[in-house]
TIDOKE-183318 format. One record per residue: residue in three letters; x, y, z of N, C-alpha, C, CB in turn. Coordinates in steps of 0.02 Angstrom, whole numbers, padded with zeros to 5 digits, always signed. Glycine has a CB too. Layout:
alaXYZXYZXYZXYZ;...
end
This chain:
met-02779-04111+00212-02773-04182+00194-02837-04203+00159-02758-04226+00256;gly-02836-04212+00093-02895-04229+00056-02918-04299+00069-02884-04219-00017;ala-02980-04314+00048-03009-04379+00062-02971-04435+00028-03081-04381+00042;ala-02943-04421-00032-02909-04473-00069-02833-04472-00059-02924-04466-00143;gln-02809-04425-00019-02738-04419-00009-02716-04459+00052-02718-04345+00000;ala-02666-04502+00043-02643-04544+00098-02603-04502+00148-02600-04601+00071;ala-02618-04512+00212-02579-04479+00264-02512-04513+00271-02617-04480+00332;thr-02467-04481+00306-02400-04509+00318-02389-04512+00394-02345-04467+00283;ile-02373-04570+00418-02362-04581+00490-02287-04595+00501-02405-04640+00516;gly-02256-04553+00542-02187-04564+00560-02183-04611+00620-02152-04499+00575;val-02136-04657+00619-02127-04706+00673-02054-04706+00694-02151-04776+00652;ile-02042-04696+00758-01974-04700+00785-01970-04763+00827-01955-04636+00828;leu-01938-04815+00800-01934-04880+00833-01864-04893+00861-01953-04936+00784;pro-01859-04933+00915-01793-04955+00939-01770-05014+00896-01796-04975+01014;gly-01753-05000+00832-01742-05054+00784-01677-05092+00792-01745-05026+00717;ser-01622-05056+00806-01557-05089+00808-01536-05111+00878-01505-05043+00780;trp-01569-05085+00929-01554-05103+00999-01614-05084+01041-01489-05067+01025;pro-01632-05122+01092-01599-05181+01119-01619-05247+01087-01612-05185+01192;ser-01671-05246+01045-01695-05309+01017-01729-05297+00951-01743-05345+01066;gln-01699-05323+00897-01731-05317+00832-01796-05357+00830-01683-05343+00777;gln-01800-05410+00870-01861-05451+00872-01919-05410+00901-01850-05514+00914;gln-01906-05372+00953-01959-05331+00983-01980-05276+00935-01934-05300+01049;ala-01931-05245+00901-01948-05193+00853-01990-05221+00796-01884-05161+00825;glu-01974-05281+00774-02013-05313+00721-02084-05326+00744-01981-05379+00699;ala-02092-05348+00806-02159-05361+00833-02199-05296+00839-02155-05395+00902;leu-02166-05242+00862-02200-05177+00864-02225-05157+00795-02152-05123+00892;gln-02182-05164+00745-02201-05145+00677-02256-05189+00650-02140-05147+00631;gln-02253-05254+00664-02305-05299+00639-02373-05285+00672-02286-05372+00652;gly-02372-05265+00736-02434-05244+00768-02464-05184+00733-02422-05229+00842;met-02421-05135+00715-02445-05077+00678-02473-05097+00610-02388-05026+00669;thr-02438-05142+00576-02460-05164+00510-02529-05196+00514-02410-05214+00481;leu-02541-05236+00565-02607-05267+00573-02661-05215+00581-02607-05315+00633;ala-02648-05162+00621-02697-05109+00630-02710-05072+00564-02674-05060+00684;leu-02657-05062+00525-02665-05028+00461-02708-05068+00412-02596-05016+00430;lys-02705-05134+00417-02743-05176+00371-02818-05168+00380-02723-05248+00379;thr-02839-05143+00438-02910-05133+00451-02930-05060+00444-02928-05158+00520;trp-02885-05019+00417-02899-04947+00410-02958-04937+00362-02836-04910+00384;pro-03011-04903+00385-03070-04893+00344-03068-04830+00301-03130-04891+00387;gly-03012-04795+00300-03009-04733+00262-03004-04744+00187-02949-04693+00286;asp-03002-04689+00151-02999-04692+00078-02931-04716+00053-03013-04624+00048;ala-02878-04701+00089-02811-04722+00069-02772-04743+00131-02774-04665+00030;val-02736-04798+00126-02698-04823+00183-02639-04778+00196-02675-04897+00171;pro-02629-04755+00257-02572-04711+00272-02505-04745+00257-02574-04690+00345;thr-02457-04705+00240-02389-04728+00226-02347-04720+00290-02357-04688+00167;leu-02305-04770+00304-02261-04766+00362-02191-04743+00341-02257-04835+00397;val-02162-04698+00381-02093-04679+00374-02059-04698+00439-02085-04601+00358;ile-02016-04748+00437-01988-04778+00498-01916-04757+00509-01994-04854+00495;lys-01901-04735+00570-01833-04716+00590-01813-04757+00651-01829-04640+00604;asp-01747-04763+00661-01720-04803+00716-01694-04757+00771-01665-04850+00691;ser-01713-04771+00834-01686-04734+00891-01635-04773+00931-01742-04712+00936;ala-01637-04840+00925-01594-04883+00966-01600-04867+01040-01521-04875+00943;cys-01659-04845+01061-01672-04826+01131-01623-04772+01155-01667-04887+01176;asp-01599-04731+01110-01550-04679+01126-01583-04610+01118-01487-04685+01081;ala-01577-04568+01169-01611-04503+01168-01589-04459+01110-01598-04467+01234;arg-01524-04456+01097-01500-04413+01043-01523-04439+00975-01423-04409+01044;lys-01522-04505+00966-01545-04533+00903-01620-04522+00894-01528-04608+00899;ala-01657-04525+00949-01729-04513+00945-01743-04441+00923-01763-04528+01013;glu-01705-04393+00950-01714-04324+00929-01696-04314+00856-01672-04277+00973;ala-01642-04346+00834-01622-04341+00764-01676-04372+00719-01554-04376+00753;ala-01704-04427+00740-01757-04459+00701-01818-04415+00697-01776-04527+00732;ala-01835-04382+00752-01892-04336+00752-01881-04279+00702-01905-04307+00822;asn-01820-04253+00700-01805-04199+00653-01810-04222+00580-01734-04171+00666;glu-01789-04284+00568-01795-04312+00500-01868-04320+00480-01759-04380+00496;leu-01910-04338+00528-01981-04346+00514-02015-04278+00503-02016-04383+00571;ile-01990-04228+00537-02015-04159+00524-01999-04139+00453-01984-04109+00575;gln-01938-04153+00432-01919-04137+00363-01960-04176+00312-01845-04152+00352;ala-01981-04236+00331-02022-04278+00287-02095-04256+00286-02017-04351+00307;lys-02112-04208+00329-02180-04180+00333-02233-04233+00348-02197-04144+00267;val-02219-04275+00397-02268-04326+00417-02326-04293+00454-02235-04380+00463;asp-02382-04328+00458-02442-04301+00489-02445-04314+00564-02504-04329+00456;ile-02413-04367+00587-02413-04386+00657-02354-04433+00668-02481-04419+00679;val-02329-04436+00730-02271-04478+00746-02288-04525+00803-02208-04435+00764;leu-02267-04588+00797-02272-04637+00851-02201-04650+00876-02306-04704+00827;gly-02190-04640+00941-02123-04650+00967-02122-04658+01042-02078-04593+00948;asn-02062-04646+01071-02053-04650+01144-02070-04719+01172-02095-04597+01179;trp-02049-04772+01138-02062-04840+01164-02016-04854+01224-02051-04892+01109;cys-01955-04829+01222-01909-04840+01278-01879-04775+01303-01852-04888+01257;glu-01860-04729+01258-01842-04661+01281-01907-04623+01294-01797-04624+01228;ile-01903-04565+01326-01964-04529+01341-01956-04454+01329-01986-04541+01413;gly-02001-04426+01290-02002-04354+01279-01952-04329+01228-01989-04320+01342;asn-01904-04371+01207-01851-04347+01163-01879-04334+01093-01794-04399+01160;gly-01868-04273+01070-01894-04252+01005-01963-04221+01009-01895-04309+00959;ala-01996-04226+01066-02065-04202+01072-02069-04126+01062-02093-04220+01141;asp-02021-04089+01090-02023-04016+01083-02013-03995+01010-01969-03984+01127;his-01970-04030+00974-01960-04015+00903-02024-04028+00863-01902-04057+00874;leu-02057-04084+00879-02120-04100+00844-02174-04049+00860-02143-04171+00864;lys-02177-04028+00923-02227-03978+00943-02216-03913+00905-02224-03966+01019;ala-02153-03891+00900-02137-03829+00865-02157-03833+00791-02062-03814+00871;ala-02154-03895+00764-02173-03905+00694-02248-03918+00686-02133-03963+00664;gly-02284-03921+00742-02356-03933+00738-02375-04004+00723-02386-03889+00688;ile-02330-04052+00738-02342-04123+00723-02358-04160+00788-02281-04155+00687;pro-02416-04192+00793-02433-04228+00855-02388-04289+00866-02506-04250+00852;leu-02381-04307+00929-02342-04365+00948-02384-04412+00990-02278-04344+00987;val-02384-04476+00974-02412-04527+01017-02354-04557+01056-02451-04583+00976;ser-02350-04541+01120-02296-04565+01163-02316-04631+01194-02278-04513+01218;asn-02274-04682+01185-02290-04749+01206-02252-04773+01267-02279-04797+01150;asn-02212-04730+01297-02177-04749+01357-02226-04762+01413-02127-04695+01378;ala-02210-04809+01458-02254-04824+01514-02259-04766+01562-02230-04886+01550;glu-02209-04721+01562-02210-04662+01604-02238-04602+01566-02139-04647+01631;arg-02262-04553+01603-02294-04495+01574-02255-04431+01590-02367-04489+01598;val-02256-04384+01544-02228-04318+01555-02286-04269+01560-02178-04297+01498;gln-02291-04234+01615-02348-04189+01626-02343-04125+01584-02353-04171+01699;gly-02401-04099+01566-02405-04033+01534-02378-04029+01464-02370-03985+01576;lys-02386-04082+01425-02361-04083+01356-02418-04074+01307-02323-04148+01342;asp-02415-04022+01268-02465-04010+01216-02448-04051+01154-02469-03935+01198;leu-02498-04061+01111-02490-04099+01049-02463-04169+01061-02444-04062+01002;gln-02482-04198+01118-02462-04267+01132-02521-04307+01157-02406-04268+01185;leu-02522-04370+01137-02566-04420+01167-02520-04471+01200-02614-04454+01114;gln-02524-04478+01265-02479-04522+01302-02516-04584+01325-02447-04485+01362;leu-02490-04642+01305-02523-04705+01323-02498-04732+01390-02512-04757+01269;gly-02446-04702+01418-02420-04723+01483-02467-04704+01539-02352-04694+01495;arg-02463-04741+01595-02507-04729+01652-02468-04712+01715-02551-04790+01664;ile-02402-04708+01711-02361-04702+01771-02326-04634+01772-02309-04759+01775;glu-02330-04600+01828-02297-04535+01835-02222-04542+01823-02310-04505+01905;leu-02193-04493+01790-02122-04494+01774-02080-04502+01838-02102-04430+01738;tyr-02034-04550+01837-01988-04565+01891-02021-04597+01952-01952-04502+01913;ala-02086-04611+01949-02119-04641+02008-02090-04710+02023-02195-04646+01996;ala-02078-04750+01972-02052-04817+01982-01984-04816+02016-02047-04855+01916;glu-01941-04770+01995-01875-04766+02025-01879-04742+02098-01829-04719+01985;arg-01926-04697+02112-01935-04676+02182-01958-04734+02226-01986-04618+02186;ile-02005-04773+02200-02028-04832+02237-01972-04881+02247-02088-04866+02201;ala-01934-04895+02194-01879-04944+02199-01827-04920+02249-01848-04955+02130;thr-01812-04855+02250-01763-04828+02296-01785-04839+02368-01751-04753+02283;glu-01849-04826+02382-01874-04836+02450-01875-04910+02468-01945-04807+02457;leu-01893-04952+02421-01893-05024+02435-01823-05050+02448-01924-05062+02375;arg-01774-05025+02411-01705-05046+02423-01682-05025+02493-01658-05016+02370;arg-01701-04965+02513-01680-04940+02578-01713-04979+02635-01698-04866+02585;glu-01776-04997+02626-01814-05031+02680-01800-05106+02684-01887-05019+02671;thr-01785-05137+02626-01778-05210+02626-01706-05234+02619-01818-05240+02570;gly-01662-05190+02595-01593-05211+02584-01584-05253+02521-01568-05249+02643;leu-01636-05262+02482-01633-05303+02422-01612-05262+02361-01700-05337+02408;arg-01585-05296+02312-01567-05265+02249-01630-05263+02205-01507-05303+02213;ile-01661-05205+02200-01724-05198+02164-01714-05147+02108-01782-05176+02211;ser-01729-05168+02047-01719-05125+01989-01785-05102+01959-01677-05161+01937;ala-01787-05039+01939-01845-05013+01902-01824-04993+01832-01876-04953+01940;arg-01768-05019+01809-01744-05002+01742-01717-05065+01708-01689-04947+01746;thr-01762-05107+01685-01742-05168+01650-01780-05171+01583-01756-05232+01692;ser-01769-05224+01546-01801-05231+01480-01877-05235+01484-01774-05292+01445;cys-01904-05247+01543-01977-05253+01548-02012-05187+01532-01996-05276+01618;trp-01975-05132+01534-02005-05067+01517-02015-05060+01442-01962-05010+01543;leu-01985-05105+01403-01996-05106+01331-02044-05161+01312-01930-05115+01295;asp-02033-05222+01338-02075-05278+01316-02130-05297+01366-02032-05338+01304;phe-02132-05264+01425-02182-05276+01476-02181-05349+01501-02252-05259+01449;glu-02124-05382+01494-02115-05450+01518-02064-05448+01575-02092-05498+01461;ala-02085-05467+01635-02042-05464+01694-01993-05523+01693-02083-05464+01759;thr-01929-05508+01685-01877-05559+01688-01823-05536+01736-01847-05573+01617;leu-01792-05584+01771-01741-05568+01820-01675-05601+01800-01762-05591+01891;asn-01620-05570+01821-01555-05601+01813-01520-05603+01881-01512-05562+01761;glu-01459-05630+01882-01424-05640+01945-01403-05575+01979-01363-05683+01934;arg-01408-05519+01945-01386-05456+01974-01440-05422+02016-01363-05409+01920;val-01501-05446+02014-01556-05415+02051-01595-05467+02090-01602-05376+02003;asp-01627-05444+02144-01671-05486+02184-01744-05476+02165-01662-05472+02258;ala-01760-05420+02133-01828-05406+02113-01828-05352+02060-01872-05385+02174;val-01881-05350+02020-01888-05297+01970-01957-05266+01977-01879-05325+01898;leu-01960-05201+01963-02023-05164+01964-02039-05148+01891-02018-05099+02008;cys-02094-05175+01867-02110-05172+01795-02181-05145+01784-02102-05241+01763;pro-02192-05113+01727-02260-05091+01710-02305-05150+01695-02259-05043+01651;val-02368-05141+01710-02419-05194+01697-02461-05172+01637-02464-05206+01761;met-02472-05218+01592-02512-05203+01533-02585-05217+01548-02488-05245+01472;ala-02626-05165+01549-02698-05172+01558-02730-05178+01490-02728-05112+01598;val-02769-05231+01479-02797-05243+01412-02872-05254+01415-02763-05303+01380;asp-02903-05241+01359-02973-05260+01348-02971-05333+01327-03009-05214+01294;lys-02990-05379+01372-02980-05451+01359-03017-05475+01297-03003-05491+01419;thr-03077-05451+01286-03115-05474+01228-03080-05452+01164-03186-05446+01230;arg-03059-05390+01161-03025-05365+01102-02958-05399+01093-03016-05289+01105;trp-02924-05411+01149-02858-05445+01145-02865-05512+01110-02828-05454+01216;glu-02914-05551+01129-02923-05617+01098-02937-05610+01023-02980-05655+01132;gln-02978-05561+01005-02995-05552+00934-02933-05532+00894-03049-05499+00927;val-02896-05483+00920-02836-05460+00884-02783-05514+00883-02810-05396+00917;ala-02775-05550+00938-02724-05602+00942-02736-05656+00890-02723-05633+01012;asn-02799-05676+00881-02815-05727+00832-02799-05703+00761-02889-05747+00837;thr-02816-05640+00747-02802-05612+00681-02727-05605+00670-02836-05543+00673;tyr-02691-05584+00721-02618-05576+00716-02584-05643+00702-02590-05546+00780;thr-02604-05694+00739-02574-05760+00731-02588-05788+00661-02601-05809+00784;ala-02648-05777+00637-02664-05800+00569-02624-05763+00516-02739-05791+00556;ala-02611-05699+00528-02575-05658+00479-02500-05670+00479-02588-05586+00491;phe-02471-05678+00539-02398-05681+00544-02372-05749+00566-02374-05629+00591;arg-02416-05795+00580-02396-05863+00600-02351-05863+00661-02360-05898+00543;lys-02368-05821+00709-02330-05818+00772-02376-05792+00826-02267-05772+00764;pro-02359-05804+00890-02401-05781+00946-02404-05705+00949-02376-05809+01012;phe-02459-05681+00975-02469-05609+00986-02434-05590+01051-02545-05590+00989;thr-02382-05549+01047-02341-05531+01105-02360-05462+01132-02267-05534+01087;pro-02338-05446+01193-02349-05378+01218-02320-05324+01172-02319-05370+01287;ser-02263-05337+01141-02234-05288+01095-02279-05277+01035-02164-05310+01072;ala-02305-05331+01007-02351-05325+00950-02414-05287+00971-02370-05394+00922;ala-02438-05300+01032-02497-05267+01057-02485-05192+01065-02520-05297+01123;arg-02426-05173+01089-02410-05102+01097-02409-05067+01029-02341-05094+01132;gly-02381-05100+00979-02381-05071+00912-02451-05063+00885-02340-05114+00865;tyr-02493-05114+00896-02562-05112+00872-02600-05054+00905-02598-05179+00886;ala-02595-05048+00971-02631-04996+01008-02609-04927+00987-02622-05005+01083;ala-02544-04918+00978-02518-04852+00957-02545-04833+00888-02441-04853+00955;met-02548-04881+00843-02574-04867+00776-02649-04853+00779-02560-04925+00729;glu-02685-04888+00824-02756-04872+00833-02766-04798+00849-02787-04917+00889;val-02725-04773+00895-02730-04703+00916-02715-04657+00856-02683-04689+00975;ala-02662-04673+00819-02642-04631+00762-02698-04629+00710-02577-04656+00731;leu-02728-04686+00695-02780-04689+00644-02843-04652+00667-02796-04761+00628;asn-02859-04657+00731-02916-04620+00757-02903-04544+00753-02930-04640+00830;tyr-02842-04524+00766-02825-04454+00759-02831-04431+00687-02753-04441+00785;leu-02804-04469+00640-02805-04449+00570-02877-04443+00544-02766-04500+00528;arg-02920-04487+00568-02990-04484+00548-03021-04417+00569-03030-04542+00578;arg-03002-04393+00628-03030-04331+00654-02995-04269+00626-03026-04331+00730;ala-02934-04278+00604-02894-04220+00583-02908-04199+00511-02821-04236+00590;lys-02948-04236+00475-02961-04220+00404-02992-04150+00396-03006-04272+00373;ala-03035-04132+00442-03070-04069+00434-03065-04024+00495-03143-04082+00417;gly-03009-04029+00531-03003-03988+00591-02931-03976+00611-03040-04021+00648;lys-02921-03939+00665-02855-03923+00690-02827-03982+00729-02856-03859+00732;ala-02760-03986+00732-02727-04042+00766-02746-04045+00839-02652-04036+00759;ala-02747-03988+00873-02762-03987+00945-02833-04013+00958-02753-03917+00974;val-02881-03993+00916-02950-04016+00924-02955-04090+00910-02998-03976+00878;ala-02922-04113+00857-02923-04184+00840-02892-04226+00896-02886-04196+00774;leu-02838-04201+00926-02806-04237+00981-02853-04241+01041-02740-04203+01002;arg-02887-04186+01056-02933-04185+01112-02988-04237+01102-02963-04115+01122;asp-03015-04240+01041-03068-04288+01027-03042-04360+01027-03100-04272+00959;thr-02980-04369+01005-02950-04436+01005-02940-04462+01076-02883-04436+00967;gln-02931-04415+01123-02920-04434+01193-02978-04476+01220-02912-04372+01236;ala-03037-04469+01191-03096-04504+01215-03103-04574+01184-03158-04464+01201;thr-03058-04594+01140-03065-04658+01107-03037-04714+01150-03029-04656+01039;ser-03051-04775+01129-03027-04834+01165-02984-04876+01119-03087-04876+01191;thr-02935-04910+01148-02889-04952+01111-02891-05023+01138-02818-04923+01114;leu-02845-05062+01113-02836-05130+01138-02823-05130+01213-02778-05165+01101;phe-02794-05076+01238-02779-05069+01309-02833-05031+01347-02713-05034+01318;gly-02891-05023+01317-02944-04985+01349-02940-04912+01330-02942-04994+01424;pro-02975-04868+01367-02975-04797+01351-02906-04766+01354-03022-04760+01398;val-02893-04718+01311-02830-04680+01315-02830-04643+01382-02823-04629+01255;pro-02776-04650+01422-02776-04618+01488-02782-04542+01483-02712-04636+01526;ala-02822-04514+01527-02828-04441+01529-02761-04411+01550-02884-04419+01578;ser-02748-04350+01527-02683-04319+01540-02669-04309+01614-02679-04253+01504;asp-02722-04300+01654-02713-04288+01726-02734-04348+01769-02752-04227+01746;ala-02744-04406+01737-02766-04465+01775-02710-04493+01818-02792-04519+01727;pro-02724-04507+01882-02672-04537+01924-02660-04609+01904-02693-04534+01998;ala-02602-04635+01918-02586-04704+01902-02630-04751+01944-02511-04720+01914;pro-02661-04802+01914-02701-04849+01952-02657-04889+02000-02739-04896+01906;ala-02688-04918+02050-02650-04955+02101-02613-05015+02072-02697-04980+02155;thr-02635-05039+02014-02604-05098+01983-02560-05079+01923-02658-05146+01961;ala-02537-05018+01919-02498-04996+01861-02430-05030+01857-02489-04921+01862;leu-02402-05050+01914-02337-05082+01917-02342-05148+01954-02285-05035+01951;gln-02296-05193+01939-02291-05255+01978-02220-05264+02003-02314-05316+01936;leu-02214-05286+02064-02150-05302+02094-02141-05377+02093-02144-05274+02167;val-02091-05400+02056-02081-05472+02046-02015-05493+02078-02082-05490+01969;phe-02018-05541+02123-01960-05563+02160-01929-05625+02129-01978-05577+02232;ala-01864-05632+02140-01828-05693+02120-01852-05751+02163-01751-05684+02125;pro-01846-05813+02139-01868-05871+02178-01834-05877+02246-01857-05935+02139;his-01771-05856+02250-01734-05862+02314-01703-05794+02330-01679-05918+02309;leu-01718-05771+02390-01692-05706+02412-01637-05715+02464-01749-05664+02442;pro-01592-05667+02471-01540-05671+02522-01570-05665+02592-01487-05616+02512;lys-01532-05686+02641-01556-05683+02710-01564-05611+02731-01508-05721+02758;leu-01621-05596+02762-01635-05528+02784-01629-05523+02860-01705-05506+02761;ser-01618-05462+02883-01619-05450+02955-01691-05455+02979-01588-05381+02972;pro-01701-05464+03045-01770-05467+03071-01812-05406+03051-01770-05472+03146;gln-01782-05347+03053-01819-05287+03034-01837-05287+02960-01778-05224+03052;gln-01790-05307+02918-01804-05311+02846-01857-05363+02831-01739-05327+02808;ala-01853-05420+02865-01903-05472+02855-01973-05448+02876-01884-05536+02894;gln-01976-05409+02929-02040-05382+02951-02067-05333+02899-02033-05346+03020;thr-02023-05293+02870-02043-05247+02817-02070-05285+02758-01984-05202+02796;met-02037-05340+02739-02059-05381+02683-02128-05411+02697-02009-05437+02670;asp-02138-05432+02758-02203-05462+02776-02259-05410+02768-02201-05489+02849;lys-02248-05349+02792-02298-05296+02785-02310-05280+02711-02275-05233+02823;leu-02254-05277+02674-02259-05261+02603-02301-05312+02566-02189-05257+02572;val-02288-05375+02576-02323-05428+02540-02397-05430+02559-02291-05496+02553;lys-02411-05421+02624-02480-05423+02646-02520-05364+02619-02484-05424+02722;ser-02487-05307+02612-02521-05247+02588-02529-05245+02513-02485-05186+02611;lys-02477-05267+02476-02476-05257+02404-02487-05321+02364-02411-05226+02384;gly-02488-05377+02396-02501-05439+02361-02573-05461+02368-02454-05494+02386;cys-02588-05521+02346-02652-05553+02359-02712-05516+02330-02662-05561+02432;gly-02701-05475+02279-02757-05438+02250-02783-05383+02293-02813-05485+02236;cys-02743-05358+02342-02765-05304+02386-02717-05245+02380-02770-05328+02460;pro-02711-05216+02322-02661-05162+02314-02674-05102+02357-02658-05141+02244;gly-02736-05093+02379-02751-05035+02420-02752-05050+02494-02817-05007+02401;gly-02734-05112+02514-02734-05129+02584-02803-05137+02613-02697-05078+02623;thr-02853-05152+02572-02921-05161+02597-02930-05230+02625-02972-05147+02542;leu-02983-05239+02664-02995-05303+02696-03025-05351+02645-03042-05295+02757;arg-02983-05391+02614-03006-05439+02565-02954-05494+02559-03018-05405+02496;asp-02976-05556+02557-02931-05613+02553-02879-05612+02609-02896-05614+02485;gly-02898-05586+02668-02853-05587+02725-02804-05530+02728-02817-05650+02725;cys-02808-05482+02682-02761-05426+02684-02780-05377+02739-02758-05390+02615;pro-02733-05340+02766-02746-05296+02823-02793-05239+02806-02682-05268+02851;lys-02838-05224+02850-02887-05170+02838-02855-05102+02840-02943-05174+02889;asp-02806-05093+02884-02776-05027+02892-02719-05013+02844-02753-05018+02962;gly-02702-05060+02802-02651-05048+02751-02581-05044+02780-02665-04986+02714;ser-02537-05011+02746-02467-05005+02766-02437-04943+02732-02426-05069+02746;pro-02374-04927+02745-02344-04871+02710-02343-04878+02635-02274-04862+02734;trp-02354-04939+02610-02351-04951+02538-02420-04946+02505-02321-05019+02525;ser-02472-04941+02544-02539-04949+02518-02558-04902+02461-02588-04941+02573;asp-02534-04840+02464-02554-04791+02414-02508-04790+02353-02555-04723+02445;met-02458-04832+02352-02411-04833+02296-02439-04876+02239-02341-04858+02318;pro-02429-04856+02176-02461-04890+02120-02425-04953+02097-02466-04843+02062;phe-02420-05003+02142-02391-05066+02122-02421-05123+02163-02314-05065+02130;val-02415-05183+02137-02436-05243+02173-02378-05292+02174-02498-05275+02140;val-02379-05337+02223-02331-05392+02226-02362-05451+02191-02310-05409+02299;arg-02327-05479+02144-02353-05537+02109-02347-05598+02154-02315-05548+02043;gly-02404-05633+02165-02403-05691+02209-02470-05726+02209-02385-05672+02279;gly-02483-05766+02259-02543-05807+02263-02603-05770+02290-02530-05867+02305;gly-02653-05806+02310-02717-05776+02329-02724-05757+02402-02771-05822+02311;thr-02676-05773+02443-02678-05755+02514-02609-05728+02534-02698-05816+02559;pro-02605-05691+02590-02540-05668+02612-02490-05725+02621-02547-05630+02677;ala-02513-05781+02649-02467-05837+02659-02442-05865+02593-02502-05893+02699;ala-02487-05870+02544-02466-05896+02479-02419-05848+02444-02527-05909+02435;cys-02433-05783+02450-02388-05733+02421-02320-05737+02454-02417-05662+02429;ser-02319-05742+02520-02256-05746+02556-02216-05807+02535-02268-05747+02632;ala-02250-05863+02531-02216-05925+02512-02188-05919+02441-02265-05984+02516;ala-02225-05885+02398-02205-05879+02328-02140-05842+02321-02259-05845+02287;ile-02126-05793+02364-02063-05755+02358-02013-05773+02412-02078-05681+02361;gly-02026-05827+02448-01978-05853+02495-01976-05818+02562-01912-05849+02466;val-02024-05773+02577-02021-05736+02640-02027-05783+02699-02077-05685+02642;leu-02068-05834+02696-02079-05877+02753-02018-05922+02767-02140-05920+02741;glu-01971-05924+02719-01913-05966+02729-01854-05927+02757-01893-05998+02664;leu-01862-05862+02766-01806-05821+02789-01794-05830+02863-01819-05749+02774;
end
């Protein structure tokens, strides 16, 4: 890749489903990052649609291989699909799913959560509380926790950001596109940051070496997670509906322990703000309960004290 030759970046977006608005925000976030590209030539984007469908994502990856792109950004909602084809072709992938697949070469993964960990947590929570708790909602794409009448709570990924950089990028984004800077736009921006950092390093070296060096860079979301890094205690948030169904005494006791251990800013069950020193069965799990600053306030916020 010569100094004056523009690189080509393949992008697999969920363009036609579930939300064209989210796909547009993802792409606009990428566009903003491209506008600050300090290289000799601005990379060209080749965009394909996955519609959050595994088979379509694999087909899109194959089309990008045929297009001979230099790197691919994908896996916003599907995970791992097309990665093996890209690896065989020697094309790096920036995987943007909140979950991670272990042991993948030629990948930079921005997710912080072990694969299927959220569903395992949700399954245990459903068994212990009797509540309808989902770990598979739209929040895994837009990082915005929303509930509907079919669930009592949702388990969603939490976006960790560099607050100073967020404010700077948000102001520039709003000025450029005349709209608020959303989590989807931020995800697109961060993914493009990683791709551009890789391309800068790949000009005079092998892909694997360039990827290794890119791993040490920082994005809008802070440092790129190490491939073997455990999920932080705050990687997920459990968000309850305003009104919960009546629980049995045992279920209510479980809820009380859960909220005291995982709410109130004490995800590890440490002695702080009144949280229990000895923790609970939930203490080591990578999620927090969204609520107030004390166990009582957290409980009140999700209706536990009214049961």
